[in-house]
Wavefront OBJ file of the C-alpha trace (Angstrom):
o trace
v 175.612 91.307 171.629
v 172.550 92.387 169.510
v 175.375 94.793 167.417
v 177.611 91.798 166.798
v 174.178 89.911 165.955
v 173.174 91.999 163.003
v 176.646 92.569 161.633
v 176.784 89.187 161.061
v 173.527 88.774 159.905
v 174.738 91.338 156.614
v 178.003 89.919 156.230
v 176.290 86.481 154.957
v 173.491 88.206 153.221
v 175.404 90.479 150.844
v 177.046 86.878 149.111
v 174.341 84.916 149.128
v 172.343 88.068 146.810
v 175.686 88.170 144.646
v 175.695 83.959 144.230
v 172.030 84.458 143.184
v 172.516 87.400 140.617
v 175.410 85.556 139.046
v 173.519 82.547 138.559
v 170.682 84.210 137.115
v 173.061 85.947 134.569
v 174.302 82.314 133.966
v 170.953 81.230 132.763
v 169.824 83.804 130.768
v 173.058 84.089 128.565
v 172.896 83.222 124.658
v 174.437 80.148 124.142
v 176.411 80.345 120.758
v 174.371 77.695 119.128
v 171.579 79.422 119.791
v 172.475 82.525 118.548
v 172.892 82.258 114.749
v 171.254 78.447 113.253
v 173.922 77.050 110.813
v 172.441 77.586 107.160
v 173.952 75.453 104.387
v 175.522 77.302 101.546
v 173.245 77.412 97.998
v 173.386 78.885 95.146
v 170.368 80.746 93.295
v 170.476 81.497 89.657
v 167.698 82.638 87.097
v 166.381 80.815 84.420
v 165.161 81.719 80.992
v 163.389 79.635 77.917
v 162.222 81.478 74.991
v 160.134 79.531 71.972
v 159.566 80.870 68.219
v 156.603 80.133 66.696
v 154.119 81.007 63.996
v 151.082 82.970 65.263
v 147.718 81.688 64.421
v 145.730 84.618 65.172
v 145.596 88.548 65.291
v 144.037 91.195 67.697
v 143.089 93.902 66.159
v 142.288 97.314 67.768
v 140.078 99.632 65.010
v 138.629 103.220 65.986
v 135.492 104.715 64.561
v 135.225 108.357 65.275
v 133.081 111.229 63.971
v 132.942 114.865 64.533
v 130.194 117.213 63.947
v 128.699 120.771 65.472
v 125.666 119.032 67.538
v 126.482 116.065 70.030
v 123.788 113.999 69.356
v 124.765 114.269 65.319
v 128.474 113.174 66.207
v 127.288 110.254 68.232
v 124.725 109.461 65.564
v 127.196 109.474 62.392
v 129.831 107.265 64.780
v 127.102 104.880 65.404
v 126.240 104.932 62.047
v 129.725 103.593 61.018
v 130.489 101.418 63.621
v 127.226 99.456 62.444
v 128.699 99.148 59.107
v 132.341 97.940 60.630
v 130.038 95.556 62.563
v 128.248 94.216 59.648
v 131.240 93.468 57.535
v 132.831 91.926 60.147
v 129.735 89.277 60.140
v 130.031 89.207 56.549
v 134.038 87.999 57.149
v 132.664 85.373 59.250
v 134.124 87.125 62.281
v 132.267 85.710 65.386
v 130.399 87.959 67.990
v 132.321 86.354 70.809
v 136.025 87.720 68.938
v 134.477 91.039 68.403
v 134.321 93.296 71.450
v 133.218 97.388 71.083
v 134.303 99.808 73.997
v 132.607 102.684 75.782
v 131.727 105.299 73.779
v 133.664 108.990 74.088
v 131.768 112.055 73.537
v 134.599 115.099 73.812
v 134.346 118.384 72.453
v 135.864 120.316 70.208
v 137.602 123.767 71.273
v 138.986 126.728 69.545
v 140.643 128.933 71.115
v 140.985 132.883 70.359
v 144.295 134.172 71.251
v 143.223 137.879 71.302
v 140.592 137.108 74.094
v 142.463 134.034 75.584
v 139.395 132.377 75.864
v 137.757 129.222 73.980
v 135.129 127.849 72.411
v 133.290 124.755 71.590
v 133.428 124.134 68.143
v 131.370 120.870 67.529
v 131.832 117.726 69.161
v 133.579 114.442 68.390
v 132.508 110.872 69.166
v 134.432 107.870 69.099
v 134.300 103.947 69.950
v 137.291 101.230 70.316
v 136.497 97.914 68.164
v 138.746 95.191 69.552
v 138.640 92.043 67.220
v 140.296 88.645 67.011
v 140.707 87.083 63.558
v 141.459 83.838 63.615
v 142.544 83.351 60.057
v 145.477 84.998 59.413
v 144.779 84.784 55.648
v 141.708 86.774 55.665
v 143.288 89.467 57.751
v 144.371 91.779 54.897
v 140.991 92.032 53.279
v 138.935 92.454 56.818
v 141.358 95.483 57.553
v 140.667 96.667 54.325
v 136.596 96.381 54.204
v 136.560 97.532 57.691
v 138.332 100.734 57.008
v 136.702 101.359 54.107
v 132.977 101.315 55.640
v 133.568 103.439 58.358
v 136.840 102.546 61.098
v 138.747 105.575 60.862
v 141.558 104.212 62.676
v 143.962 101.112 63.101
v 145.470 101.484 66.697
v 147.764 98.563 66.114
v 147.635 94.658 66.009
v 148.955 91.975 67.887
v 149.706 88.416 66.437
v 149.447 85.487 69.141
v 148.587 82.033 69.559
v 144.445 80.481 70.006
v 146.081 78.178 72.587
v 149.338 79.173 74.011
v 149.350 76.721 76.996
v 151.530 74.045 75.473
v 154.105 76.034 73.690
v 154.391 78.000 77.054
v 154.831 74.612 79.302
v 158.286 73.897 76.837
v 159.487 77.051 77.202
v 158.846 76.581 81.194
v 160.573 73.108 80.722
v 163.785 74.947 78.380
v 163.956 77.584 81.419
v 164.408 74.851 84.397
v 167.101 73.563 81.960
v 168.394 77.104 81.472
v 168.651 77.708 85.323
v 170.237 73.774 86.387
v 172.520 74.384 83.648
v 173.752 77.663 85.253
v 174.117 76.209 88.923
v 175.766 73.286 87.545
v 178.269 75.584 85.941
v 178.625 78.318 88.887
v 179.159 74.676 91.075
v 181.824 73.474 88.739
v 183.677 77.270 88.806
v 183.444 76.875 92.622
v 184.772 73.261 93.356
v 181.631 72.685 95.122
v 179.041 69.963 94.053
v 175.685 70.919 93.422
v 172.981 69.431 95.799
v 169.298 69.492 95.906
v 166.824 71.590 94.579
v 165.747 73.808 97.631
v 163.057 76.121 95.590
v 161.625 76.862 92.231
v 159.238 79.560 91.489
v 158.291 81.402 88.157
v 159.201 84.926 87.766
v 157.166 85.493 84.598
v 155.804 83.946 81.472
v 153.905 85.535 78.522
v 154.935 86.300 74.784
v 156.865 89.032 73.225
v 156.637 91.148 70.218
v 156.645 89.638 66.688
v 159.259 89.367 64.549
v 158.372 89.988 61.284
v 159.664 87.974 58.404
v 158.387 88.773 55.257
v 155.315 91.033 54.203
v 152.369 90.174 52.123
v 149.923 92.319 50.122
v 146.279 91.298 50.513
v 143.816 93.907 49.011
v 145.392 97.170 49.689
v 146.618 96.632 53.399
v 149.733 95.103 53.992
v 150.467 92.647 56.950
v 153.524 91.428 58.056
v 153.937 88.186 58.551
v 156.660 86.253 61.158
v 157.260 84.809 64.429
v 156.455 85.154 68.222
v 158.552 84.694 70.732
v 156.944 82.555 74.024
v 159.154 83.163 77.084
v 159.292 81.876 80.453
v 161.308 83.060 83.756
v 162.073 80.590 86.721
v 164.233 81.318 89.903
v 165.949 78.663 91.465
v 167.667 77.717 94.806
v 170.200 74.687 94.885
v 171.575 73.291 97.756
v 175.593 72.662 97.978
v 178.054 69.878 98.957
v 181.559 69.540 99.303
v 182.986 67.201 96.470
v 183.909 63.453 97.651
l 1 2 3 4 5 6 7 8 9 10 11 12 13 14 15 16 17 18 19 20 21 22 23 24 25 26 27 28 29 30 31 32 33 34 35 36 37 38 39 40 41 42 43 44 45 46 47 48 49 50 51 52 53 54 55 56 57 58 59 60 61 62 63 64 65 66 67 68 69 70 71 72 73 74 75 76 77 78 79 80 81 82 83 84 85 86 87 88 89 90 91 92 93 94 95 96 97 98 99 100 101 102 103 104 105 106 107 108 109 110 111 112 113 114 115 116 117 118 119 120 121 122 123 124 125 126 127 128 129 130 131 132 133 134 135 136 137 138 139 140 141 142 143 144 145 146 147 148 149 150 151 152 153 154 155 156 157 158 159 160 161 162 163 164 165 166 167 168 169 170 171 172 173 174 175 176 177 178 179 180 181 182 183 184 185 186 187 188 189 190 191 192 193 194 195 196 197 198 199 200 201 202 203 204 205 206 207 208 209 210 211 212 213 214 215 216 217 218 219 220 221 222 223 224 225 226 227 228 229 230 231 232 233 234 235 236 237 238 239 240 241 242 243 244 245
């Protein structure tokens, strides 16, 4: 009797265990709707806008360099030339706020001796960089001629730009958005769908490009190219797509 009762209890326990395991599996099994939510189709485009304008200012980088056998003599000679350049810029009505002086650099001049495979200090070079904003392009040629004659012995570059680029930049941004929307409409039409609402818009970049020379004018003895600069903007846009009604 005891043996039969024990066997009956065992035979009932196993079916209950299997049923509980099955119910637990069903409860935790992923549902198709939860596995991957529906995402509506979209069109992603890049828009570009570019406006060409005549610059109204220039940023000039000048170098003042002096060499001497002694380090202090090289620094003194460079400082004298730099002071002369600053005086000439003041005479040309360049505001102090438009002049930035770079840090002083002092480096040894080395002479190599191939026979002994060694080098020796044969003097020193002192140098400094001036960054000057010229807001009147009509005088840039004579300003360059004057400062180069008075001590600036390196012309490292001229960059043309705008004193207030924001209005032109905003115009380029509007053109970039219009360009992106036109692309999206073209793609939607080619794909046989309708363009929906704008989901996202971000600016990818904005700024000015190199000048495009148009003519050259000689003022004093320094030729200066006059032309246009390109102000550009780029945007990324994502549009929703819907079926054609």
